[in-house]
Structure formats: structure tokens, C-alpha cells
C-alpha positions in Angstrom: -16.4 2.4 24.6 -14.9 -0.8 25.4 -11.1 -1.5 25.3 -11.7 -4.7 23.2 -12.9 -3.3 19.9 -11.8 -5.3 16.7 -14.0 -3.7 14.6 -13.0 -0.1 15.7 -9.2 -1.4 15.1 -9.6 -3.2 11.6 -11.5 0.4 11.0 -8.9 2.4 11.9 -5.9 0.1 10.6 -7.6 -0.1 6.7 -8.3 4.0 6.9 -5.2 4.7 7.8 -3.4 2.3 5.5 -5.5 3.0 2.7 -4.8 6.6 3.1 -0.7 5.9 3.1 -1.1 4.1 -0.1 -4.3 6.6 -1.8 -1.8 9.2 -1.1 1.6 7.7 -2.6 -0.6 6.9 -5.6 -1.9 9.8 -6.2 2.0 11.6 -6.3 2.9 9.2 -8.5 0.1 9.8 -11.0 -0.5 13.8 -10.2 2.7 14.8 -8.3 2.4 18.1 -5.6 0.5 18.2 -4.1 0.7 15.0 -3.1 3.7 13.3 -2.1 5.6 12.3 -5.6 6.6 13.2 -8.7 3.7 12.8 -10.9 3.6 10.2 -13.9 6.7 11.7 -15.8 8.8 11.3 -12.5 8.0 8.2 -11.6 8.1 6.6 -15.3 11.4 8.3 -15.4 12.8 6.6 -11.7 11.8 3.0 -13.2 13.2 3.7 -16.3 16.3 5.8 -15.1 17.0 4.5 -11.7 15.3 1.0 -11.0 15.7 0.2 -15.0 12.4 -1.4 -15.0 11.3 -3.1 -18.2 8.4 -1.1 -20.0 8.6 1.8 -17.8 5.2 3.6 -19.0 3.4 0.7 -18.3 4.6 -0.6 -15.4 4.4 3.4 -14.0 0.7 3.1 -14.6 0.2 -0.7 -12.7 2.2 0.9 -9.7 -0.1 4.0 -9.6 -3.0 1.9 -10.2 -2.1 -0.9 -7.3 -1.2 2.5 -4.8 -4.2 4.7 -5.7 -6.9 2.0 -6.5 -6.1 -0.3 -3.4 -6.2 2.6 -0.8 -9.3 4.0 -2.2 -10.8 0.1 -1.7 -9.2 -0.3 1.7 -10.7 3.5 2.7 -14.0 2.2 1.7 -13.5 -1.5 2.7 -13.9 -3.0 -0.7 -12.7 -6.3 -1.1 -10.4 -6.0 1.9 -8.5 -9.7 1.6 -7.6 -9.8 -2.0 -6.3 -5.8 -2.0 -4.5 -6.4 1.5 -2.4 -9.7 -0.5 -2.0 -7.2 -3.3 -0.7 -4.3 -1.6 1.8 -6.4 0.5 3.1 -7.9 -2.5 3.7 -5.0 -4.3 5.4 -3.5 -1.4 7.6 -6.8 -1.5 8.6 -5.9 -4.9 9.5 -2.4 -3.8 11.6 -3.6 -1.0 13.6 -5.8 -3.2 13.9 -4.0 -6.9 14.2 -0.2 -5.2 17.0 -1.3 -2.8 15.4 -0.9 0.6 16.2 -4.6 1.6 20.0 -4.0 0.3 20.1 -0.7 2.3 19.3 -2.4 5.7 16.5 -1.8 8.6 16.6 2.1 8.7 14.5 3.7 6.7 16.7 7.3 6.9 19.8 5.2 6.8 21.8 8.4 8.0 19.8 10.8 5.8 20.6 9.2 2.1 17.1 9.5 0.6 18.6 6.9 -2.0 19.6 4.3 0.5 16.4 3.9 2.3 16.2 1.0 4.7 13.0 -1.7 4.5 11.0 -0.9 7.8 8.5 1.3 6.2 8.4 -1.2 3.7 7.8 -3.9 6.2 5.1 -1.8 8.4 3.2 -1.6 5.0 3.2 -5.3 4.4 2.6 -5.8 7.9 -0.5 -4.0 8.0 -1.7 -4.8 4.5 -1.7 -8.5 5.6 -3.7 -7.5 8.6 -6.2 -6.3 6.6 -5.9 -9.4 4.6 -6.2 -11.5 7.1 -8.6 -9.5 9.1 -11.1 -8.5 6.6 -12.4 -5.2 6.4 -13.9 -5.0 9.5 -18.0 -4.4 10.2 -17.5 -0.6 9.1 -17.1 -1.4 5.5 -18.8 -0.9 2.3 -17.7 -4.8 1.5 -18.5 -6.2 4.8 -19.1 -10.1 4.4 -22.2 -11.4 4.9 -22.8 -14.0 7.5 -22.7 -17.3 6.7 -25.9 -18.9 5.7 -27.7 -21.3 7.8 -29.4 -23.7 5.3 -28.0 -26.5 3.7 
């Protein structure tokens, strides 16, 4: 295997980031064994902690962005728009979830309610890399080569 293999790099990045988002989306939908509170807990957090308007609708939208976006990345479908959407979603999560206000460190001395933005920043950067880099050659939705006809 050669050391310079952008197709393999994009594949690994896209699939790993997709799995991370899919797992968190399923945690919001189902809860355990996935990392999240399930839809009732997620809706309650949006309503009681983050004070989102129409928390039931926002919970479904957030879950669909994470789970659907993660699945799309894993498959390599619509990588550019999905990458942009996931990056924007993580910016919104960092701002509304208080991550920027808590500083950089994700562990923030063990206080789970004051998680910093380093995790958000990593997922924003990874999502943007997929958006700019495309799905790579190992994807269901790989772009077609440009046409030579005029």
C-alpha cells in the first residue's frame, strides 16, 4: 500500500465520522445501548436545559441530522451537502449547548454540564474535510468524471 492514498484517507475519515454521528443520532432516538437519552430524554433536555422553542420538533430534526447524516457519510451519499449540514449542526450545538462558553477542554475538570468545544471543533473540521474533499472513490455516491463533450 502506498503512503499517499487520498481515496483511502477520505474513506476512513468519512466512515469514522459517519459512525460517530450515527451512534449519537441513535442515542437520541433509542437511547441505550447507544450513547444518549432516547427521544424523551433528548426532548426534555432541549426543553428544560437548553430552552429550545418547539423542543419536540427540534429533537426530531437534530436526531435526523445526526443519524441520517451519519448514515449518508458511511455510504458516501451526498457527502458535500451532508458535510456542510453536519458542520453547521455542530456549530449550533457548540453555541447553544454552552460549549464555547465553557472553554476548549471537553472534560472541563469532570463537570459534564460544562463540556468545552474541542469535540465540536473536531467534528466541525472533519465534516468540512468531507464536504470539501468529497466522498472519495470508495462511495456509493461518488462523483462522475467531467464530461468531455461540449
